[in-house]
C-alpha positions in Angstrom: 25.1 22.2 67.8 23.6 22.3 71.3 21.0 25.1 71.1 19.9 25.5 74.7 22.9 26.8 76.5 21.9 29.7 78.8 18.6 30.4 80.4 17.7 33.9 81.6 14.9 34.0 84.1 13.1 37.4 83.8 11.8 39.2 86.9 10.7 42.2 85.0 13.9 44.3 84.9 14.3 46.9 82.2 17.8 45.5 81.6 16.8 41.8 81.0 17.1 42.1 77.2 20.6 43.6 77.6 21.7 40.5 79.5 20.7 38.5 76.5 22.5 40.9 74.1 25.7 40.6 76.1 25.5 36.8 76.2 24.9 36.6 72.5 27.9 38.8 71.9 30.0 36.0 73.5 28.8 33.6 70.7 26.6 31.9 73.3 23.0 31.1 72.7 20.5 32.2 75.4 16.8 32.5 75.9 14.7 34.8 78.2 11.8 33.1 80.0 9.6 34.6 82.8 10.6 33.5 86.3 7.2 31.8 86.8 7.1 30.0 83.4 10.5 28.3 83.0 10.9 26.1 79.9 9.9 22.5 80.0 13.3 21.5 78.6 15.1 23.0 81.6 17.5 20.1 81.8 19.0 21.1 78.4 20.3 24.5 79.6 23.9 24.6 80.9 23.7 27.7 83.0 21.0 30.1 84.5 21.0 33.8 85.0 18.5 35.5 87.3 17.6 39.1 86.2 17.0 42.2 88.3 13.5 43.5 89.0 11.6 46.6 90.0 10.0 44.6 92.8 11.4 44.2 96.3 12.0 40.9 98.1 10.6 42.6 101.2 7.3 43.6 99.6 4.0 41.9 99.6 4.2 40.9 95.9 7.4 39.0 96.1 8.4 37.2 92.9 9.1 33.6 94.0 11.0 31.5 91.4 11.1 27.7 91.7 14.9 27.1 91.9 14.6 23.4 93.0 16.0 22.1 89.7 18.5 24.9 89.3 20.3 25.9 92.5 23.3 23.6 93.3 22.5 21.6 90.1 23.5 24.1 87.5 25.8 27.1 87.5 23.7 30.1 88.4 24.4 33.9 88.4 21.9 36.0 90.4 21.8 39.7 89.3 20.5 42.5 91.7 17.0 41.2 92.6 18.2 37.7 92.2 21.1 38.3 94.6 18.7 39.8 97.1 16.3 37.0 96.7 19.0 34.4 97.5 20.1 36.3 100.6 16.6 37.1 101.9 15.2 33.6 101.7 18.3 31.6 102.5 19.5 32.9 105.9 20.6 36.4 105.0 19.1 39.8 105.4 17.9 42.4 103.0 16.9 45.9 104.1 16.0 49.2 102.6 19.0 51.4 101.7 19.3 54.7 103.6 20.0 56.3 100.2 19.0 54.8 96.8 22.0 53.0 95.4 22.0 54.1 91.8 24.8 54.9 89.4 28.5 54.3 89.0 30.6 52.5 91.7 34.0 50.9 91.8 34.8 47.3 93.0 37.3 46.4 95.6 38.0 42.6 95.8 37.7 40.8 99.1 38.8 37.4 97.8 41.8 37.4 95.5 42.4 35.0 92.6 38.7 34.3 92.2 38.0 33.1 88.6 34.7 35.1 88.6 36.8 38.3 88.5 39.7 37.0 86.3 41.1 39.7 84.0 39.2 42.4 85.9 41.3 44.9 87.8 40.5 46.3 91.2 38.6 49.6 91.0 36.6 48.4 87.9 33.5 50.6 87.4 30.1 48.9 87.7 26.5 50.2 87.6 24.2 50.0 90.6 20.4 50.3 90.4 18.5 49.2 93.5 16.8 50.6 96.6 17.3 47.6 98.8 20.7 46.3 100.0 22.0 43.0 101.3 22.9 43.4 105.0 23.9 39.8 105.7 24.9 37.1 103.3 22.9 33.9 103.0 24.0 30.6 104.6 27.3 29.5 103.2 27.7 32.9 101.5 31.3 34.0 100.8 31.9 37.7 100.2 33.8 38.4 96.9 33.7 42.1 96.4 32.5 45.4 97.8 32.1 49.1 96.8 32.4 52.2 98.8 28.7 52.2 99.7 27.7 48.5 99.1 29.5 46.1 101.4 28.0 42.9 99.8 28.4 43.8 96.2 29.3 40.2 95.1 29.3 36.9 96.8 29.2 33.2 96.0 27.7 30.1 97.8 30.4 27.7 99.0 30.0 24.2 97.6 28.0 25.5 94.6 28.6 27.2 91.3 26.2 29.9 92.5 27.3 33.6 92.2 25.4 36.7 93.1 26.1 40.4 92.3 24.3 43.7 93.3 25.4 45.5 90.2 24.4 45.2 86.5 27.1 43.7 84.3 24.9 44.0 81.2 24.8 47.8 81.0 27.4 49.9 79.2 28.5 51.7 82.4 29.8 48.4 83.9 33.1 48.6 82.0 34.1 44.9 82.5 30.6 43.5 82.5 31.2 41.4 79.3 34.4 40.0 80.8 32.6 39.0 84.0 29.8 37.3 82.1 32.4 35.4 80.0 34.2 34.4 83.2 31.0 33.0 84.7 29.7 31.3 81.5 32.9 30.0 80.0 35.4 29.5 82.8 33.0 28.5 85.6 29.9 27.1 83.8 31.9 25.6 80.8 29.5 26.8 78.2 30.9 26.5 74.6 31.1 29.7 72.5 29.8 28.0 69.4 26.8 30.1 68.5 27.7 31.8 65.2 25.8 32.9 62.1 27.0 29.8 60.2 25.9 27.5 63.0 22.6 29.3 63.3 21.9 28.8 59.6 22.8 25.1 59.8 20.7 24.4 62.9 17.8 26.5 61.7 17.6 24.9 58.2 17.6 21.5 59.9 14.9 22.7 62.3 12.7 24.0 59.5 13.1 20.8 57.5 12.0 18.8 60.6 9.1 21.1 61.4 7.7 21.6 57.9 8.7 18.4 56.1 7.4 18.4 52.6 4.6 20.8 53.3 4.1 24.1 51.4 4.8 27.4 53.1 3.5 30.9 52.3 5.6 33.9 53.4 4.7 37.5 53.6 7.6 39.6 52.3 8.1 43.2 53.2 11.2 44.0 51.3 13.1 44.5 54.5 16.0 42.7 56.1 14.0 40.4 58.4 11.5 38.9 55.9 14.2 38.6 53.2 16.6 36.7 55.5 13.6 34.5 56.6 12.8 33.9 53.0 16.3 32.8 52.0 16.6 30.6 55.0 13.3 28.9 54.2 14.2 28.6 50.5 17.5 26.9 51.6 15.5 24.5 53.7 12.4 23.7 51.5 13.2 25.2 48.0 10.2 25.3 45.7 7.7 24.6 48.5 8.1 28.2 49.6 5.6 30.7 48.1 6.4 34.4 48.8 3.8 37.1 48.8 4.5 40.9 48.8 1.5 42.9 49.7 1.0 46.5 48.9 -0.9 47.7 52.0 -1.2 51.3 50.8 1.2 52.3 53.5 4.5 51.7 51.8 7.1 54.2 50.9 6.9 56.0 47.6 7.2 53.6 44.6 8.2 50.8 47.1 5.8 48.2 45.7 7.4 48.2 42.3 11.0 48.6 43.5 10.8 45.7 46.0 9.4 43.3 43.4 12.3 44.3 41.1 14.7 43.8 44.0 13.8 40.1 44.3 14.3 39.3 40.7 17.3 37.0 40.3 17.3 35.8 43.9 15.6 32.5 43.0 12.5 33.2 45.1 9.0 32.6 44.0 7.4 36.0 44.7 3.9 37.2 43.9 2.9 40.9 44.3 -0.6 41.6 45.6 -2.1 45.1 45.6 -4.5 45.3 48.6 -4.1 49.0 49.4 -7.8 49.8 49.2 -8.6 47.0 51.6 -6.1 48.2 54.2 -7.1 51.9 53.9 -10.8 50.9 54.3 -10.0 48.9 57.4 -8.3 52.0 58.9 -11.1 54.5 58.3 -11.9 56.4 61.5 -9.2 54.7 63.7 -6.9 57.0 65.7 -5.8 54.8 68.6 -2.3 53.3 67.8 -3.1 49.9 69.1 -6.4 49.7 67.1 -4.5 50.7 64.0 -1.9 48.1 64.5 -4.5 45.4 65.1 -6.5 46.5 62.0 -3.3 46.3 59.8 -2.4 43.0 61.3 -5.8 41.5 60.7 -5.8 42.7 57.2 -2.5 41.1 56.5 -3.8 37.8 57.9 -6.9 38.1 55.7 -4.9 38.8 52.5 -2.5 35.9 53.3 -5.4 33.6 53.9 -7.0 34.5 50.6 -3.8 34.0 48.7 -2.9 30.8 50.5 -6.2 29.2 49.6 -5.2 29.6 45.9 -2.1 27.5 46.5 -2.9 23.8 46.8 -1.6 22.1 49.9 -0.3 25.2 51.8 0.0 24.3 55.6 2.2 27.0 57.0 2.5 30.8 57.2 6.1 32.0 57.6 6.9 35.4 59.2 10.0 37.5 59.8 9.3 38.0 63.5 12.5 38.8 65.4 13.2 38.8 69.2 12.5 42.5 69.9 9.0 42.1 68.3 8.3 39.2 70.7 9.8 41.0 73.8 7.8 44.2 73.2 4.5 42.6 72.2 4.0 39.7 74.6 6.1 40.7 77.6 8.7 37.9 77.0 6.5 34.8 77.0 3.9 36.2 79.3 6.2 37.2 82.1 6.5 40.2 84.4 8.1 42.7 82.0 5.9 45.5 80.7 4.3 45.2 77.3 5.5 48.2 75.2 3.4 47.8 72.1 1.9 45.1 70.0 3.5 44.0 66.7 1.3 43.0 63.7 3.2 39.7 63.3 3.1 38.6 66.9 0.2 37.0 68.9 -1.1 34.0 66.9 -3.6 33.5 64.1 -7.4 33.7 64.2 -9.4 30.4 64.6 -10.7 30.5 61.0 -7.2 30.4 59.6 -5.9 26.9 59.3 -2.3 27.7 58.6 0.4 26.9 61.2 3.2 29.5 61.9 6.9 29.1 61.2 9.2 31.9 62.4 12.9 31.1 61.8 14.2 34.4 63.2 11.9 34.6 66.3 14.8 34.2 68.8 17.4 36.6 67.3 18.1 40.3 67.4 18.3 42.7 64.4 22.1 42.9 64.2 22.2 39.1 64.4 19.7 38.9 61.5 22.1 41.0 59.4 25.0 38.7 60.2 23.0 35.6 59.3 22.0 37.3 56.0 25.7 37.9 55.2 26.4 34.3 56.0 23.7 33.4 53.5 25.3 35.6 50.8 22.5 38.2 50.6 23.5 41.5 49.0 25.1 43.9 51.4 23.0 46.8 50.1 19.8 45.0 51.0 21.1 44.0 54.4 22.1 47.6 55.1 18.6 48.8 54.5 17.0 50.7 57.4 14.4 48.9 59.4 10.8 49.8 58.4 7.8 49.0 60.6 5.5 46.2 59.5 2.4 48.5 59.8 4.3 50.9 57.5 3.3 54.6 57.4 0.2 53.6 59.3 2.1 54.2 62.6 3.9 57.2 61.3 0.6 59.1 60.6 -0.6 60.1 64.0 -4.4 60.2 64.2 -6.7 59.0 61.5 -5.4 57.8 58.1 -6.5 58.9 54.7 -5.1 58.4 51.2 -4.1 62.1 51.1 -2.2 61.9 54.3 -0.4 58.8 53.0 0.6 60.7 49.8 1.9 63.6 51.9 4.0 61.4 54.1 5.3 59.4 51.2 6.6 62.5 49.5 8.2 63.8 52.8 9.8 60.5 53.5 11.3 60.3 50.0 12.9 63.7 50.3 14.4 62.8 53.7 15.7 59.3 52.8 17.0 60.3 49.4 18.7 63.3 51.1 20.5 61.0 53.6 21.7 58.9 50.7 22.9 61.8 48.6 24.8 63.3 51.5 26.5 60.0 52.5 24.6 59.9 55.8 22.3 56.9 55.2 24.7 54.2 56.3 25.6 56.3 59.4 22.0 56.1 60.6 20.4 52.9 61.9 16.8 53.9 61.1 15.2 57.1 59.8 11.7 58.2 58.9 9.2 61.0 58.9 6.1 61.3 61.1 2.9 63.2 60.0 1.6 65.0 63.1 -2.1 65.5 63.8 -1.7 69.3 64.0 -1.7 72.2 61.6 0.5 75.3 62.0 0.3 78.8 60.6 2.8 79.7 58.0 3.5 82.2 55.3 4.2 81.4 51.6 4.4 84.1 48.9 3.0 86.7 51.3 0.0 84.5 51.9 -1.1 82.8 55.1 -1.0 79.0 55.2 -2.4 76.6 57.7 -0.9 73.2 56.9 0.6 70.1 58.3 3.6 69.6 60.5 6.1 66.7 60.0 8.7 65.4 62.4 11.9 63.9 61.1 13.6 61.1 63.1 17.0 59.4 62.8 18.5 57.1 65.4 21.5 55.0 65.9 21.2 51.6 67.5 22.4 48.0 67.5 19.2 45.9 67.8 16.3 48.4 68.3 16.0 47.7 72.0 17.8 51.0 72.8 18.5 53.9 70.5 20.1 57.4 70.5 19.0 60.2 68.2 21.5 61.1 65.5 23.1 64.6 65.5 22.6 65.3 61.8 24.4 68.3 60.5 22.4 71.6 60.7 23.2 72.3 57.1 21.6 68.9 56.1 18.5 69.5 58.2 18.1 73.0 56.7 18.4 71.7 53.2 15.9 68.9 53.7 13.5 71.1 55.5 13.5 73.6 52.6 13.0 70.8 50.1 10.1 69.3 52.0 8.3 72.6 52.5 8.9 73.7 48.9 8.1 70.4 47.2 5.4 68.7 49.3 2.1 70.4 49.1 0.3 70.4 52.4 3.3 70.8 54.7 4.6 74.2 56.0 6.7 73.2 59.1 9.4 70.6 59.8 10.7 69.6 63.2 13.5 67.2 64.3 13.0 64.6 67.0 15.8 64.5 69.6 14.4 61.8 71.9 16.3 58.6 72.7 14.9 55.2 73.5 14.2 54.9 76.4 12.2 56.9 77.4 10.7 57.3 73.9 10.3 54.5 71.4 11.8 54.7 67.9 8.4 55.0 66.2 5.9 57.5 67.5 3.1 54.9 67.7 
């Protein structure tokens, strides 16, 4: 299978990741790279998409991509900023809009029977999000579509497979956005729709075998979907040369260390459990800043893996269950212009003292794709349906400093909440759920006595890949029942609140 099919050049748009999601939904492989750091194997990509950007082509800090090896040589779709860039620097004109062009609009086609708009009806709703507008098309520009307020909503360059649009086909509000991307990528660019879970397994196993050879690999298991799918992929590729380690970092859910080890029995994996809870809790003493806590947890993981790896003769590689959202949020998509949201403990490289090389078989796929790959590998559906759980565990669900007592409280609260979701048949209707221990106490009354105890926040979201998420409208009766159980059964808590924030603007985790 040809892996490198579509290249997305990122100019810092909040929607860039959604472009990738939509392309992947078409069974087409794509990669995001910063506009100023294109991949060295550029020639292997069959088509290129330029993303939008918060920047202006008229500003002082114009983002200048090098399109010498792309334009006119590969099919290219320029979205929003990309469309403005082509116009502004190729004989057209871009000016500030009198009013900000943001929100829903409807297309009217100027050029009929254009394959770019095949199977898309006139009046199709699209989503605008820009403050500049294209006044004049670039040299050889041919107008394709307009809206009520945007004359040059879509155009192409005559003599090239270069198309440009002012709207965002990747967002939900562009009703035919997926069809438009399919028209460009399949009908115009001729990209094959061959990227499936089975093809991913086949190509990834071959890539692992080529990368690792006969070397030994140590993998940190978490019990979650990502690391489990990574383990089964690696086992399929290198068999007995894979050594799995499950670490109790003291920040797991209630009884999770024992239950996860039992879960892996019968899967054919070589798994060793290591209780390092004291080491992690010691490393976190006095830390309150979320980034410092994440770094401390990440460093402790590395130290534990290094210590365990030295006990296995000939280990050369450390495997991780890193997935694409981890990379995007941690390192701003390969060092590009997008904002770094937060660091992830398994992203960013290894310290100099550690001699292991990294292998990350899931690094370029999203969470929902991981699940589909897991199903292709025959992994149990119940395990694949498990809610995501952050690598730093409860360490980023305890706001402020971390103590063993706070961990105990949150473990008990979390158990009541998650078990309650399962008992009421709500667990599979929620993408991720958890409880947060807040760094505040509140006044309460229990048995006619005044209390001054902790506040916990419950959170449940629905999502596809974790890049965006909406809060789940859990039944009031359920929330009432769970709140009563928590306050009555968990010593140290006297108030429960429910988080109704979506992502964006919030993130799924509180830290």
